[in-house]
Each structure stands twice: as C-alpha cells, then as structure tokens.
C-alpha positions as CSV (number, residue, x, y, z in Angstrom):
1,M,-23.5,-10.8,82.2
2,R,-25.9,-8.0,83.3
3,E,-26.3,-7.3,86.9
4,A,-29.8,-8.0,88.3
5,T,-30.0,-4.6,89.9
6,T,-29.0,-1.0,89.1
7,G,-28.5,1.0,92.3
8,T,-31.6,0.5,94.4
9,A,-33.8,-0.3,91.4
10,T,-34.1,-3.7,89.9
11,L,-33.0,-4.2,86.3
12,S,-36.6,-4.7,85.3
13,E,-37.6,-1.4,86.9
14,T,-34.7,0.4,85.2
15,L,-35.6,-0.9,81.8
16,I,-39.3,-0.1,82.2
17,E,-38.4,3.5,83.2
18,Q,-36.1,3.8,80.2
19,E,-38.9,2.5,77.9
20,E,-41.4,4.9,79.4
21,R,-39.1,7.8,79.1
22,W,-37.8,7.3,75.5
23,G,-40.6,5.3,73.8
24,A,-44.1,6.2,72.5
25,H,-46.8,5.1,74.9
26,N,-48.8,3.2,72.4
27,Y,-48.9,-0.1,74.4
28,H,-49.9,-1.0,78.0
29,P,-47.9,-4.2,78.6
30,L,-47.6,-6.3,81.7
31,D,-44.5,-5.2,83.6
32,V,-42.4,-8.3,82.9
33,V,-39.1,-7.7,81.0
34,C,-38.3,-10.8,79.1
35,T,-34.7,-11.8,78.0
36,K,-35.0,-15.4,76.9
37,G,-37.5,-17.8,75.4
38,E,-37.6,-21.5,74.9
39,G,-40.7,-23.6,74.0
40,V,-43.6,-22.3,76.1
41,W,-41.4,-20.6,78.6
42,L,-40.1,-17.0,78.9
43,T,-37.4,-15.8,81.4
44,D,-37.2,-12.3,82.7
45,V,-34.0,-10.3,83.4
46,E,-34.1,-11.3,87.1
47,G,-34.2,-15.0,86.1
48,R,-37.9,-15.7,86.8
49,R,-39.6,-18.1,84.5
50,Y,-43.1,-17.7,83.1
51,M,-45.3,-19.8,80.9
52,D,-46.3,-17.9,77.8
53,F,-50.1,-18.2,77.3
54,L,-50.3,-15.5,74.6
55,A,-47.7,-16.8,72.1
56,A,-47.3,-13.3,70.6
57,Y,-50.9,-13.4,69.3
58,S,-50.2,-16.8,67.6
59,A,-46.8,-15.7,66.1
60,V,-45.1,-18.2,68.3
61,N,-47.3,-21.3,67.5
62,Q,-44.1,-23.4,67.1
63,G,-42.7,-22.3,70.4
64,H,-40.0,-19.8,71.3
65,N,-36.7,-20.2,69.5
66,H,-37.6,-23.5,67.9
67,P,-34.1,-24.9,67.1
68,R,-34.9,-25.9,63.5
69,I,-36.3,-22.5,62.6
70,V,-33.4,-20.8,64.3
71,E,-30.9,-22.9,62.3
72,A,-32.7,-22.0,59.1
73,L,-32.5,-18.3,60.0
74,V,-28.8,-18.4,60.9
75,A,-27.9,-20.4,57.8
76,Q,-29.7,-18.1,55.4
77,A,-28.3,-15.0,57.2
78,R,-24.8,-16.2,56.5
79,T,-25.4,-16.4,52.7
80,L,-28.0,-13.8,51.5
81,A,-30.6,-11.8,53.4
82,L,-32.0,-9.3,50.9
83,T,-32.0,-8.5,47.2
84,S,-35.4,-6.7,47.0
85,R,-37.8,-7.9,44.3
86,A,-35.7,-6.1,41.7
87,F,-33.8,-9.3,41.4
88,R,-34.7,-13.0,41.9
89,N,-33.5,-15.2,44.8
90,D,-33.3,-18.9,45.2
91,A,-35.3,-19.1,48.4
92,F,-38.5,-17.4,47.1
93,P,-39.8,-19.9,44.5
94,P,-39.7,-23.0,46.7
95,L,-41.6,-21.2,49.5
96,L,-44.3,-20.1,47.1
97,E,-44.8,-23.7,45.9
98,K,-44.7,-25.1,49.5
99,L,-47.3,-22.5,50.6
100,C,-49.7,-23.2,47.8
101,R,-49.4,-27.0,47.9
102,L,-50.0,-27.0,51.7
103,T,-52.9,-24.6,51.7
104,G,-54.6,-25.4,48.3
105,F,-54.5,-21.9,47.0
106,D,-53.3,-21.1,43.5
107,K,-51.0,-18.2,44.2
108,A,-49.2,-16.4,47.0
109,L,-48.0,-12.8,47.4
110,L,-45.5,-12.4,50.2
111,M,-45.4,-9.3,52.5
112,N,-44.0,-8.7,56.0
113,S,-46.6,-7.8,58.6
114,G,-50.2,-9.0,58.9
115,A,-51.5,-5.5,58.2
116,E,-49.5,-5.5,54.9
117,A,-51.1,-8.8,53.9
118,V,-54.5,-7.3,54.7
119,E,-53.7,-4.1,52.7
120,T,-52.7,-6.4,49.8
121,A,-56.0,-8.3,50.0
122,L,-58.0,-5.0,50.1
123,K,-56.3,-3.8,46.9
124,A,-56.9,-7.2,45.2
125,M,-60.6,-7.2,46.2
126,R,-61.1,-3.7,44.7
127,K,-59.1,-4.3,41.5
128,W,-60.9,-7.6,40.9
129,A,-64.2,-5.7,41.2
130,Y,-63.2,-3.3,38.5
131,D,-61.3,-5.6,36.2
132,V,-63.4,-8.7,36.5
133,K,-66.8,-7.9,37.9
134,G,-67.1,-4.6,36.0
135,V,-67.9,-2.3,39.0
136,P,-67.7,1.3,37.8
137,Y,-64.5,3.0,39.2
138,P,-64.2,4.0,42.0
139,Q,-67.4,2.6,43.5
140,A,-66.2,-0.7,44.8
141,E,-67.5,-1.6,48.3
142,I,-66.3,-4.2,50.8
143,V,-68.6,-5.7,53.5
144,V,-66.8,-6.0,56.9
145,A,-67.9,-6.9,60.4
146,E,-68.3,-4.9,63.6
147,G,-65.7,-5.8,66.3
148,N,-63.1,-6.6,63.6
149,F,-59.3,-6.3,64.1
150,H,-57.3,-6.4,60.8
151,G,-54.3,-4.2,61.7
152,R,-53.4,-0.6,62.4
153,T,-52.9,1.2,59.1
154,T,-55.1,4.2,58.4
155,T,-57.2,2.4,55.8
156,I,-57.7,-0.6,58.1
157,V,-58.6,1.3,61.2
158,G,-61.1,3.3,59.1
159,F,-63.4,0.3,59.1
160,S,-62.9,-0.6,62.7
161,T,-65.5,-0.1,65.3
162,D,-63.0,0.1,68.2
163,P,-62.8,3.7,69.5
164,D,-59.1,3.2,70.4
165,S,-58.3,2.1,66.9
166,T,-60.1,5.0,65.2
167,S,-59.1,7.7,67.8
168,R,-58.8,11.0,65.8
169,F,-56.9,9.4,62.9
170,G,-59.4,10.4,60.2
171,P,-60.4,11.2,57.6
172,F,-60.7,7.6,56.6
173,T,-60.9,5.7,53.3
174,P,-64.5,5.2,52.1
175,G,-65.9,2.1,50.5
176,F,-66.7,-0.2,53.5
177,R,-70.1,-1.4,54.7
178,I,-69.9,-2.4,58.4
179,V,-72.4,-5.0,59.6
180,P,-72.9,-7.0,62.9
181,Y,-70.6,-10.0,63.2
182,G,-72.3,-13.3,62.7
183,D,-75.4,-11.8,61.1
184,L,-76.0,-13.3,57.6
185,R,-79.1,-11.2,57.0
186,A,-77.2,-8.0,57.7
187,V,-74.5,-9.1,55.2
188,E,-77.0,-9.8,52.5
189,A,-78.7,-6.5,53.1
190,A,-75.4,-4.7,52.7
191,I,-74.5,-6.4,49.4
192,G,-75.2,-4.4,46.3
193,P,-74.1,-4.2,42.6
194,S,-70.9,-2.5,43.6
195,T,-69.9,-5.0,46.3
196,A,-66.4,-6.3,45.6
197,A,-66.1,-8.7,48.6
198,I,-67.1,-9.9,52.0
199,F,-64.0,-9.6,54.3
200,V,-64.1,-11.0,57.9
201,E,-62.2,-13.0,60.5
202,P,-63.6,-16.5,60.8
203,I,-63.0,-16.1,64.6
204,Q,-62.5,-12.6,66.0
205,G,-59.4,-12.8,68.1
206,E,-58.8,-9.3,69.4
207,A,-62.5,-9.0,70.2
208,G,-62.2,-11.9,72.7
209,V,-62.1,-15.1,70.7
210,L,-65.6,-14.6,69.4
211,I,-66.8,-17.6,67.5
212,P,-69.7,-17.0,65.0
213,P,-72.9,-19.1,64.9
214,A,-72.6,-22.5,63.2
215,G,-73.2,-22.1,59.4
216,Y,-72.0,-18.5,59.3
217,L,-69.0,-19.1,57.0
218,R,-71.1,-21.4,54.8
219,G,-73.7,-18.7,54.6
220,L,-71.1,-16.1,53.6
221,R,-69.8,-18.5,50.9
222,D,-73.3,-18.9,49.5
223,L,-73.9,-15.1,49.6
224,A,-70.7,-14.4,47.8
225,D,-71.5,-17.0,45.1
226,R,-75.0,-15.8,44.6
227,H,-74.1,-12.1,44.3
228,R,-70.8,-12.6,42.4
229,C,-68.5,-11.1,44.9
230,L,-65.4,-12.5,46.7
231,L,-65.1,-14.1,50.1
232,V,-61.8,-13.2,51.7
233,L,-60.9,-14.2,55.2
234,D,-58.3,-12.8,57.6
235,E,-56.5,-15.8,59.2
236,V,-53.5,-13.9,60.5
237,Q,-54.2,-15.1,64.0
238,S,-56.5,-18.0,63.5
239,G,-54.6,-19.7,60.6
240,L,-51.7,-22.2,60.6
241,G,-53.0,-24.5,63.4
242,R,-54.3,-22.3,66.2
243,T,-57.9,-23.6,66.0
244,G,-57.0,-27.3,65.5
245,K,-57.3,-27.0,61.7
246,L,-54.7,-25.5,59.3
247,F,-57.3,-22.8,58.7
248,A,-60.4,-21.9,60.8
249,F,-62.6,-21.9,57.7
250,E,-62.0,-25.7,57.5
251,H,-64.3,-26.2,60.5
252,E,-67.2,-25.4,58.1
253,G,-65.9,-27.1,55.1
254,I,-65.7,-24.1,52.8
255,R,-63.0,-22.4,50.7
256,P,-62.7,-18.6,50.5
257,D,-61.4,-16.9,47.4
258,G,-58.5,-15.5,49.4
259,V,-57.0,-15.5,52.8
260,T,-54.4,-13.5,54.7
261,I,-51.8,-15.2,56.9
262,G,-48.9,-14.0,59.0
263,K,-48.0,-14.5,62.7
264,A,-47.1,-18.2,62.8
265,L,-45.7,-18.1,59.3
266,S,-42.8,-16.3,60.9
267,G,-42.1,-19.1,63.5
268,G,-41.8,-16.2,65.9
269,L,-38.5,-15.1,64.5
270,Y,-38.7,-12.8,61.5
271,P,-41.7,-10.9,60.1
272,V,-43.3,-12.6,57.1
273,S,-46.9,-12.6,55.9
274,A,-48.8,-13.6,52.8
275,F,-52.0,-13.1,50.8
276,L,-53.1,-16.4,49.3
277,A,-55.8,-16.5,46.6
278,S,-57.2,-18.1,43.5
279,K,-55.5,-17.4,40.2
280,A,-58.5,-15.3,39.1
281,V,-58.0,-12.9,42.0
282,M,-54.2,-12.8,42.1
283,D,-53.9,-12.2,38.4
284,V,-55.2,-8.6,38.9
285,F,-51.7,-7.7,40.0
286,T,-49.3,-6.7,37.3
287,P,-45.7,-5.5,37.5
288,G,-45.2,-2.2,39.3
289,I,-48.6,-1.8,40.9
290,H,-47.9,-3.4,44.3
291,G,-44.9,-4.6,46.2
292,S,-42.5,-4.4,49.2
293,T,-38.7,-4.1,49.3
294,Y,-38.5,-6.8,52.0
295,G,-41.5,-8.9,50.7
296,G,-40.3,-12.4,49.8
297,N,-36.7,-11.7,51.0
298,P,-34.5,-14.8,51.3
299,L,-34.3,-14.6,55.1
300,A,-38.0,-14.5,55.5
301,C,-38.5,-17.3,53.0
302,A,-36.0,-19.6,54.8
303,V,-37.7,-18.9,58.1
304,A,-41.2,-19.4,56.8
305,S,-40.3,-22.6,55.0
306,A,-38.8,-24.1,58.2
307,A,-41.8,-22.8,60.2
308,L,-44.2,-24.6,57.9
309,D,-42.1,-27.8,58.0
310,V,-42.2,-27.8,61.8
311,L,-46.0,-27.2,61.8
312,V,-46.6,-30.2,59.5
313,E,-43.9,-32.7,60.7
314,E,-44.4,-32.1,64.4
315,K,-48.2,-32.4,63.8
316,L,-48.9,-29.2,65.7
317,V,-52.3,-28.7,64.0
318,E,-53.4,-32.1,65.2
319,R,-51.9,-31.4,68.6
320,A,-54.0,-28.2,68.9
321,A,-57.1,-30.1,68.1
322,T,-56.4,-32.8,70.8
323,L,-55.2,-30.5,73.5
324,G,-57.9,-27.9,72.6
325,A,-60.6,-30.4,73.6
326,H,-58.8,-31.0,76.9
327,L,-58.4,-27.2,77.4
328,E,-62.1,-26.7,76.8
329,A,-63.1,-29.4,79.3
330,R,-60.8,-28.0,81.9
331,L,-62.0,-24.5,81.5
332,R,-65.6,-25.4,81.6
333,G,-65.0,-27.5,84.7
334,M,-63.4,-24.7,86.7
335,K,-64.9,-24.0,90.1
336,T,-65.7,-20.3,90.0
337,E,-68.6,-18.0,90.0
338,K,-66.7,-15.2,88.2
339,V,-66.9,-16.6,84.6
340,E,-69.9,-15.8,82.4
341,E,-68.8,-17.7,79.3
342,V,-66.0,-19.8,77.9
343,R,-65.3,-19.7,74.2
344,V,-62.8,-22.3,72.9
345,R,-61.6,-23.4,69.4
346,G,-58.5,-25.5,69.4
347,L,-55.8,-23.9,71.6
348,W,-57.5,-20.5,71.6
349,A,-59.9,-19.4,74.3
350,G,-61.7,-16.4,75.6
351,V,-62.7,-16.5,79.3
352,Q,-65.5,-13.9,79.6
353,L,-65.8,-12.6,83.1
354,R,-69.1,-11.4,84.7
355,E,-69.4,-7.7,85.3
356,S,-69.5,-8.4,89.0
357,A,-66.0,-10.0,88.8
358,G,-64.5,-6.7,87.7
359,P,-62.1,-6.1,84.8
360,A,-59.8,-8.9,83.5
361,R,-56.5,-7.1,83.9
362,P,-56.0,-7.6,87.6
363,Y,-56.5,-11.3,87.1
364,C,-53.8,-11.3,84.4
365,L,-51.5,-9.5,86.9
366,A,-52.2,-12.1,89.5
367,L,-51.4,-14.8,87.0
368,K,-48.1,-13.1,86.2
369,E,-47.2,-13.4,89.9
370,R,-47.9,-17.1,89.7
371,G,-45.7,-17.5,86.6
372,M,-48.2,-17.5,83.8
373,L,-48.5,-14.7,81.2
374,C,-51.7,-13.9,79.4
375,K,-53.5,-10.8,78.3
376,D,-56.9,-9.1,78.8
377,T,-58.9,-7.8,76.0
378,H,-62.0,-5.6,75.9
379,A,-62.0,-5.2,79.6
380,Q,-63.8,-8.4,80.7
381,T,-62.0,-11.1,78.7
382,I,-58.9,-13.1,79.5
383,R,-57.5,-14.4,76.3
384,L,-55.6,-17.7,76.2
385,A,-53.3,-18.8,73.4
386,P,-50.3,-21.0,74.3
387,P,-47.7,-22.1,71.8
388,L,-49.0,-25.3,70.1
389,V,-45.9,-27.2,71.4
390,I,-47.3,-27.1,75.0
391,A,-47.5,-30.4,76.9
392,R,-50.7,-31.6,78.5
393,E,-49.1,-31.3,81.9
394,E,-48.1,-27.7,81.3
395,L,-51.7,-27.0,80.1
396,D,-53.1,-28.5,83.2
397,W,-50.7,-26.4,85.4
398,A,-51.8,-23.2,83.6
399,V,-55.5,-23.9,84.1
400,D,-54.9,-24.6,87.7
401,Q,-53.3,-21.2,88.1
402,L,-56.3,-19.6,86.3
403,E,-58.8,-21.4,88.5
404,A,-56.9,-20.3,91.6
405,V,-57.0,-16.6,90.8
406,L,-60.7,-16.8,89.8
407,A,-61.7,-18.7,92.9
C-alpha cells in the first residue's frame, strides 16, 4: 500500500508535481488525484471521498466500475482482446445487431474515440454527397453550428468557433458553413446545391448545456428533407440516456440520417464509439477506404454490449428522466442571487452565473472542498452531469452543497 505522504509533501502534491513536470500542459484539472471509483463516488490517494458530478463527460453514465461491465471486460480479456479487422471475431457481430436493434438504425461502424466517430460521420456525409446526391467533387459542404464541440482532430477544430480549439493549428480543412446555433433561418440560408449535410449537437454540452429552441430539430429535419441533404447529430455526450431519453433527438420526435455515439457506450472502462446510420448512408463505405486497427475489437465489443445491457435492464434512461425533473426543481429553487439561468435536460444541467458572481471555477474548487466534483466551462457556467445510477438522496446532497457555495 502506498504511503499517504512523501517527505513533507502529500502524495497528491507529489503526483501533481510529477504530472506537471513530465506531461504536456493541455488540461487544467482540479487538483484531486483519484485512485478508486465506485458508483457515483471517487476516492483520492489520501482516502478522501468525492461525489462525481461530471461522470467523465457522460462516459460513466453506468457509474464507476459497474461490476457487470467489469466482469465482461475481465472475461473477454482472458480469451481474446484484438485481431484487427483483418480477421473476424465472435464478439463483433452480436454487438452490431444489439446496437442497431436498440437504436433503430440500419448499420453501425465501430471506432474508438468520439472524435473518430465524428471523423467517420464527416467522411460518410461527403461521400454520400458525391455518390448519391451527385455533388461535383470536391465541392461538398457541411452546415455546422457556432459554439460546437465535436472533438480535437485538426479537421474538427477547423470548424470550431472556440479560440482555444483553433489556436494556431491551421490551415484547416475547407467545406464547412458555420451558422448560429438554434437559428433555422441561418441554416436555410447556408444550404446550397453542394450541401451534403447539416451536422449539429442536439444539445451543446461543452458550450454549457445549451438547449436549442423548441422545434429546432424538427425544423432541421424538414430543411434536410426539402433540400435533399442529410441530418446527422452528434450524441457522443447527450446520447445513451443522459437527457432522459435514449437519444436527445427523441425529445422532438424526429430521426436523423446518422448519429455519433461514444462515452457511455464504453461503460467508463474501455474506449469505444460508433457511427450509426441508415443503409443508404452507410453503404458509401467499401472495403479499404476507412477503418481502425482497434475499431470493433473483441474487448471493446464485450464492454459495450454489457454497458448497453446495464443501461436497459437497470432502466437508467427512465431514471435520468425521473431524477432529472427532481434536479431541475431543486436547482430552480436554490436560494441565491448569483445564478442567471438554469438549463436542465435529464441529468444534465448548466448553471449559468451572473457576471457579478465572478467566474465559475472558484465555486467548483469550493465544491471540491465539500466533497463534490464538477467542472466549469466557458468561464461562467457550472456543468453538472452525475452518473445515472445516482440516488435521489445523493442528488439532494449535491444540490445542497451547490446552494451553500452559491449563497
């Protein structure tokens, strides 16, 4: 067992110094060094417990170290972990069927990270435009939204409007039309004969849990149909139960032509993502033009299959809807003058602070001292996203801590 201190420094301080010295400074994490997770709780190297109210950006929807998912991981690791897609494996086909039957999409293409799923979707949108719609090559355009966050690859950050994401990484890939989020008129004005697709998040998570106006997704579906282009949604964070529906687009009763998923598909244990789409879209892929050595590997398939079973059999989607309504009521009832707006959909919330309250990070630091971990985003927003396995009593405790630091 490790000692809690090293010399005069705590073990946490020693590990933080080691990370700062030897690692790239591409994150600014809260200074808590975790060593164990179970359910909604994390434990640091000094033995302090914290309630996790970020859930690894929705990757831990099923809770930390869910025993059923861990068992699936260990069992598969003992038999076969990787073949590449050069050979077939017996874990891959059943997961494809399970994913498609659960979500209603015709086909699935498995990758590893959420950004890879998005890159896959972008390639599919463009190739569909050339092969099916007949857009002259290479003129295909994709309409995207301001404030988006779809990943960190150079193509993806090229259509970001976040200065940190685009910071001196150009030149960027052309072919994107950026319009204000939630503005249907702007989307329609951006559509032309070379438009391949409209690609947006149904709720912008990294932007602060921004929920578009009612009817926005229905309007996008109508525009895509009228102008013969695809509607593809990024549900890497919002999908698989976070908003109280399997997918956030279900809140408006529409179906996109494709969707990207990841995060919770992993059960918080092993990277796995997917692009799900109609047969007409997915059939643009032919052997050799796209792939991943680890995409669809047996270990990922076993983990994802168990993660989906937990989501369904433990009714975590329904749980997010019920507890989400309670969370919204509690947040809106907080006694504080520091909150300008509360945005909630399921167990996902953005607490927007007034300018006079100062930035959000000091409040997140104060919450850490009270045993609750959450993260600021875009200076003035406290983002809340607990694992979906959270109990009502635990949820109440967390809101009590938030109300106390905002008093």
